[in-house]
Each structure stands twice: as C-alpha cells, then as structure tokens.
C-alpha positions as CSV (number, residue, x, y, z in Angstrom):
1,M,157.9,-66.5,238.5
2,M,154.8,-66.5,236.6
3,T,153.1,-63.3,235.5
4,T,149.6,-63.0,234.3
5,V,149.0,-61.3,231.0
6,S,145.7,-60.2,229.8
7,L,144.1,-61.7,226.7
8,A,144.2,-58.4,224.8
9,K,148.0,-57.9,225.4
10,F,148.6,-61.5,224.4
11,T,146.7,-61.0,221.1
12,I,148.6,-57.8,220.3
13,S,151.9,-59.5,221.1
14,L,151.0,-62.4,218.8
15,M,150.0,-60.2,215.9
16,A,153.2,-58.2,216.3
17,A,155.3,-61.4,216.2
18,A,153.4,-62.6,213.1
19,M,154.0,-59.3,211.3
20,A,157.7,-59.4,212.2
21,I,158.0,-62.9,210.9
22,G,156.1,-61.9,207.7
23,I,158.4,-58.9,207.1
24,G,161.5,-60.8,207.8
25,G,160.4,-63.6,205.5
26,A,159.8,-61.1,202.7
27,A,163.2,-59.6,203.1
28,A,164.8,-63.1,203.2
29,G,164.1,-63.9,199.6
30,P,161.5,-63.8,196.7
31,L,158.2,-65.4,197.1
32,P,157.4,-68.6,195.1
33,D,155.7,-68.3,191.7
34,T,152.3,-69.1,193.1
35,E,152.3,-66.0,195.2
36,N,152.9,-62.3,194.5
37,G,150.5,-62.1,191.6
38,R,151.8,-64.4,189.0
39,Y,148.5,-66.2,188.7
40,T,145.1,-64.6,188.6
41,L,142.3,-66.9,189.7
42,S,138.6,-66.5,188.8
43,P,135.9,-68.8,190.2
44,V,133.6,-70.6,187.8
45,N,130.8,-73.2,188.3
46,D,133.0,-76.3,188.3
47,G,136.2,-74.9,189.7
48,I,138.6,-72.1,189.0
49,I,140.1,-70.5,185.8
50,R,143.8,-69.7,186.3
51,L,145.6,-67.1,184.2
52,D,149.4,-67.1,184.2
53,T,150.3,-63.4,184.0
54,R,153.8,-64.1,182.8
55,T,153.1,-66.5,179.9
56,G,149.4,-65.8,179.2
57,E,148.5,-69.5,179.6
58,V,145.0,-70.2,180.8
59,S,144.1,-73.3,182.8
60,T,141.0,-74.8,184.3
61,C,141.4,-76.1,187.8
62,N,138.9,-78.3,189.6
63,N,138.8,-80.7,192.5
64,N,138.1,-84.2,191.1
65,G,138.0,-86.0,194.5
66,N,141.7,-86.9,194.5
67,G,142.8,-83.3,194.9
68,W,143.0,-80.2,192.7
69,A,144.2,-80.6,189.2
70,C,144.8,-77.9,186.5
71,Y,144.6,-78.5,182.8
72,A,145.8,-76.1,180.2
73,V,143.1,-74.6,177.9
74,P,144.1,-75.2,174.2
75,D,145.5,-72.0,172.7
76,E,143.4,-71.5,169.5
77,R,145.6,-68.6,168.5
78,A,148.6,-70.9,168.1
79,A,146.6,-73.3,165.9
80,L,145.3,-70.4,163.9
81,D,148.8,-69.0,163.3
82,A,150.0,-72.4,162.2
83,E,147.2,-72.7,159.7
84,I,147.8,-69.2,158.4
85,G,151.5,-70.1,157.9
86,R,150.6,-73.4,156.1
87,L,148.2,-71.5,153.8
88,Q,150.8,-68.8,153.0
89,A,153.3,-71.5,152.1
90,D,150.7,-73.3,149.9
91,N,149.9,-69.9,148.3
92,E,153.6,-69.3,147.5
93,K,154.0,-72.8,146.1
94,L,150.9,-72.3,143.8
95,K,152.2,-68.9,142.6
96,T,155.5,-70.5,141.5
97,E,153.7,-73.3,139.7
98,L,151.4,-70.8,138.0
99,E,154.5,-68.8,136.8
100,K,156.0,-72.1,135.5
101,L,152.8,-72.9,133.5
102,K,152.7,-69.3,132.1
103,T,156.3,-69.7,130.9
104,Q,155.5,-73.1,129.3
105,L,152.5,-71.7,127.5
106,A,154.5,-68.7,126.2
107,E,157.1,-71.1,124.9
108,R,154.6,-73.0,122.9
109,D,153.8,-72.1,119.3
110,A,151.0,-69.5,119.3
111,T,149.3,-71.0,116.2
112,V,147.6,-74.3,116.0
113,T,148.4,-76.4,113.0
114,G,145.5,-77.4,110.7
115,K,143.4,-74.4,111.5
116,I,141.5,-72.8,108.6
117,D,139.9,-69.3,108.6
118,E,137.1,-70.1,106.1
119,P,133.5,-71.1,107.3
120,L,132.2,-74.6,107.2
121,P,130.2,-75.5,104.0
122,K,126.4,-75.6,104.2
123,G,126.2,-79.3,103.6
124,D,128.6,-80.2,106.4
125,P,127.3,-83.0,108.7
126,L,128.6,-81.2,111.7
127,N,126.4,-78.1,110.9
128,K,123.0,-79.3,112.3
129,P,119.8,-77.5,111.5
130,E,117.6,-76.0,114.3
131,P,114.8,-78.4,115.5
132,K,111.3,-77.6,114.2
133,V,108.1,-77.9,116.1
134,A,105.3,-79.6,114.0
135,E,102.3,-77.4,113.5
136,G,99.5,-80.0,113.8
137,G,100.8,-82.5,116.5
138,R,102.8,-82.4,119.7
139,K,106.2,-83.5,118.6
140,I,109.6,-82.2,117.8
141,E,110.9,-83.0,114.4
142,I,114.6,-83.3,113.8
143,P,115.6,-84.9,110.5
144,R,115.5,-88.7,110.9
145,I,114.5,-88.3,114.6
146,E,111.0,-87.9,116.0
147,I,110.5,-87.2,119.8
148,P,106.9,-87.3,121.1
149,L,106.0,-84.8,123.8
150,P,104.1,-85.7,126.9
151,S,100.3,-85.5,126.9
152,D,98.2,-83.2,129.1
153,R,97.4,-86.1,131.4
154,D,101.1,-86.9,131.8
155,M,101.8,-83.2,132.6
156,D,99.0,-83.2,135.2
157,R,100.4,-86.3,136.9
158,A,103.9,-84.8,137.0
159,M,102.5,-81.5,138.5
160,T,100.6,-83.4,141.2
161,F,103.7,-85.4,142.1
162,L,105.8,-82.2,142.4
163,E,103.1,-80.5,144.5
164,Q,102.9,-83.4,146.9
165,A,106.7,-83.6,147.2
166,W,106.9,-79.8,147.9
167,R,104.2,-80.0,150.6
168,R,106.1,-82.9,152.3
169,L,109.3,-81.0,152.2
170,V,107.7,-77.9,153.8
171,E,106.0,-80.1,156.5
172,M,109.4,-81.8,157.2
173,A,111.1,-78.4,157.5
174,N,108.4,-77.2,159.9
175,R,108.8,-80.4,162.1
176,V,112.5,-80.0,162.3
177,Q,112.1,-76.3,163.2
178,K,109.6,-77.2,166.0
179,D,112.0,-79.9,167.3
180,V,114.9,-77.5,167.4
181,N,112.8,-74.8,169.1
182,G,111.5,-77.3,171.6
183,R,115.0,-78.4,172.6
184,I,116.4,-74.9,173.0
C-alpha cells in the first residue's frame, strides 16, 4: 500500500535523518585533519591563504586550471634564526682568535731594539723644513723644488667646469625623481 506524504513532512523526515547520520558519524571517530578547525582559510585576490593552526605553517592556495594547489610560504623566521646562529658562532670564533692574539702580543718583548730616546739632529735629512710661500710670485718654494700655482684664468675655468657639472647632477636628480614619482 502506498501512502501519500506531504512535502513538509518529507522534508522534516529528511533533515532528521541527515542529523542522525551526522551525529552518528561524529561519534564513530575523529574528523579528518582538514575539518574541525585545523586550518583557517582567508580569501585573497588570487586564491586563499591557509593557516595550519597546529604547526603555524602558512600556505597560499589557488586554482591554476588543473585543480587547487597549495604552496608553503617561506618562513622568514627560520632563516633569520639560522643567520643569528651563524653570526653568534662567528662572533665566538673571533673572540677566541682575539684572545690568542692578545696572548701572543703579551708574550713578545715590550721594548723595541734599536730605539733611542734622544731627538733627531737639526741637520737630519728626514727632518724636512716647512714649505714657504714666495712673497712676490705665485709659487711654493721647497728647497730644490719649485711648484707653480695655477693662474686666475685656470681657476676660473676650473670653477666654470665644476658649476656646470653640479648643475647637470642636480638636473639628473630632478629627472630621476620625476620618473620615480610618475611611476608610483
């Protein structure tokens, strides 16, 4: 015999059955790792950012046409910790080398052989006199050496060159700044 059931009763019966299956399934065993809150998902423009709440690993997931793929984001903290460890080891190595050098220097004789405490004589070739500026002309006189100084015309040419170079440098900096501002 066939009995007729209204649509409302059928829907309620279906929902009750689904709940019973869901509760029974939860009691049967633990849910897989992808459920029950292990991963936290956040949407971004080109996919999803996935955070593993157990390990702290962050991944970017996107659909590349062949299906969804997740790629781990590099952990910069691990690289930073490795670099800190390397630098600490280098620092300890340098400290031990410094201590060795200090010990070697302490073992050496404190005095240098051949050192004298008296001043050099006045006629010593290593004791050079101060250069003198000639009163009448534009030159520096050092015994046996004469160095001519540049003329006013030479100084004007040098100043003109430096002014032009400075202007070009400032113009170039302004162009670069305009280019950078235009691109941003």
